C-alpha positions as CSV (number, residue, x, y, z in Angstrom):
1,E,79.0,96.8,107.5
2,V,82.3,98.5,105.6
3,Q,84.4,95.0,103.8
4,L,87.5,95.2,102.0
5,Q,89.1,91.4,100.6
6,A,92.5,91.1,99.0
7,S,93.1,88.6,97.3
8,G,95.1,87.3,94.6
9,G,98.2,86.3,96.2
10,G,100.0,82.8,95.0
11,L,103.2,81.5,94.3
12,V,105.1,83.0,91.8
13,Q,108.9,82.1,90.7
14,P,111.2,85.2,91.3
15,G,111.3,88.0,88.4
16,G,107.7,86.7,88.1
17,S,104.5,89.0,88.1
18,L,101.0,89.6,90.2
19,R,98.0,91.4,90.4
20,L,96.2,91.5,94.2
21,S,92.8,93.3,94.2
22,C,91.2,95.2,97.1
23,A,87.2,94.9,96.8
24,A,85.9,97.4,98.9
25,S,82.4,97.8,100.0
26,G,80.2,99.9,102.1
27,L,82.3,102.5,101.7
28,T,83.5,105.0,98.9
29,F,86.8,105.9,97.2
30,D,85.7,109.7,97.4
31,D,85.8,109.5,101.3
32,H,88.8,107.2,102.2
33,V,91.9,106.0,100.8
34,I,92.6,102.6,100.4
35,N,96.5,101.7,101.3
36,W,98.5,98.3,101.1
37,F,100.3,97.0,103.9
38,R,102.7,93.5,103.9
39,Q,103.8,91.5,107.0
40,A,106.6,89.2,106.2
41,P,107.6,86.0,108.6
42,G,109.5,87.5,111.7
43,K,108.5,91.4,110.8
44,E,106.4,94.2,111.5
45,R,103.6,95.4,109.4
46,E,104.8,97.8,107.0
47,G,103.1,100.1,104.6
48,V,103.7,99.4,100.9
49,S,101.2,101.8,99.0
50,C,98.4,104.0,99.2
51,I,95.9,105.8,96.7
52,S,93.1,108.9,97.3
53,R,90.9,110.1,94.3
54,R,90.0,112.9,96.0
55,A,93.8,114.0,96.4
56,D,94.7,112.8,93.2
57,S,97.7,110.8,95.0
58,A,99.7,107.9,94.9
59,F,102.5,106.3,96.9
60,T,104.9,104.1,96.7
61,V,107.6,102.8,99.0
62,N,110.9,102.8,97.6
63,S,111.8,99.4,98.5
64,V,109.0,98.6,95.9
65,K,109.2,101.6,93.8
66,G,109.5,101.0,90.1
67,R,108.3,97.5,90.5
68,F,104.6,97.9,92.2
69,T,102.2,100.2,90.9
70,I,98.5,101.0,92.3
71,S,95.8,102.1,91.0
72,S,91.9,101.6,90.8
73,D,88.9,100.9,89.1
74,N,86.5,103.1,90.8
75,A,83.5,101.6,89.0
76,K,84.0,98.2,90.1
77,N,85.0,100.1,93.9
78,T,87.9,97.7,93.3
79,V,91.9,98.7,94.2
80,Y,94.8,97.1,92.8
81,L,98.5,96.3,93.2
82,Q,100.2,95.1,90.4
83,M,103.9,93.5,91.5
84,N,106.3,93.2,88.7
85,N,110.1,91.5,89.2
86,L,108.7,90.1,92.6
87,K,112.2,89.2,94.5
88,P,111.7,86.1,97.8
89,E,111.9,88.8,99.9
90,D,108.4,90.3,98.7
91,T,106.8,87.3,100.5
92,A,104.4,88.1,102.5
93,V,100.7,88.6,103.6
94,Y,99.6,91.8,102.1
95,Y,96.6,93.4,103.5
96,C,94.4,96.3,101.9
97,A,93.2,98.7,104.6
98,A,90.9,102.3,104.4
99,E,91.4,104.9,106.0
100,G,88.6,107.2,106.7
101,V,87.3,111.0,105.9
102,G,89.7,113.7,105.5
103,A,92.6,111.3,104.9
104,S,91.1,112.0,101.7
105,T,91.8,115.3,101.2
106,R,95.3,115.6,101.2
107,E,98.4,113.4,99.6
108,C,98.4,110.1,101.4
109,F,100.8,107.2,103.4
110,P,100.6,104.5,104.6
111,Y,100.8,104.4,108.4
112,Y,99.6,101.3,110.0
113,Y,97.9,103.1,113.2
114,G,96.0,105.8,111.0
115,M,93.7,102.7,109.1
116,D,90.0,102.4,110.2
117,Y,89.2,99.6,108.2
118,W,91.2,96.4,107.5
119,G,90.7,93.6,105.2
120,K,92.1,89.9,105.8
121,G,95.1,89.3,104.1
122,T,96.5,87.2,101.5
123,L,99.7,85.1,100.4
124,V,102.7,85.9,98.5
125,T,105.3,83.4,98.4
126,V,108.3,84.2,95.8
127,S,110.1,81.3,95.7
128,S,111.8,79.2,92.8
């Protein structure tokens, strides 16, 4: 059974940092792309970042580029999202999701309707 678990959220002051983790089981990073999404109150869920091991590809959307960095620890089957210089507008529930075989051979993009597996989200609140 494929399971994805996002963790690491919490309350942080503007300008602070958090590292989110996505622990995966039942799948291999060789055959799947791991993606991060977020959903702020009253807004649609949006793609944030993705990483593909086979394609040697990583992508981050412009709104967080330079502040967020995605990485993976394949030995631990975990993907991380390092979030620096957090802003109040980053407040959202953050989700990780996996895109299946085939996607890992090309450059990734976090497309909501292309995901095969979703994990439960972790809440990030940026406030003073």
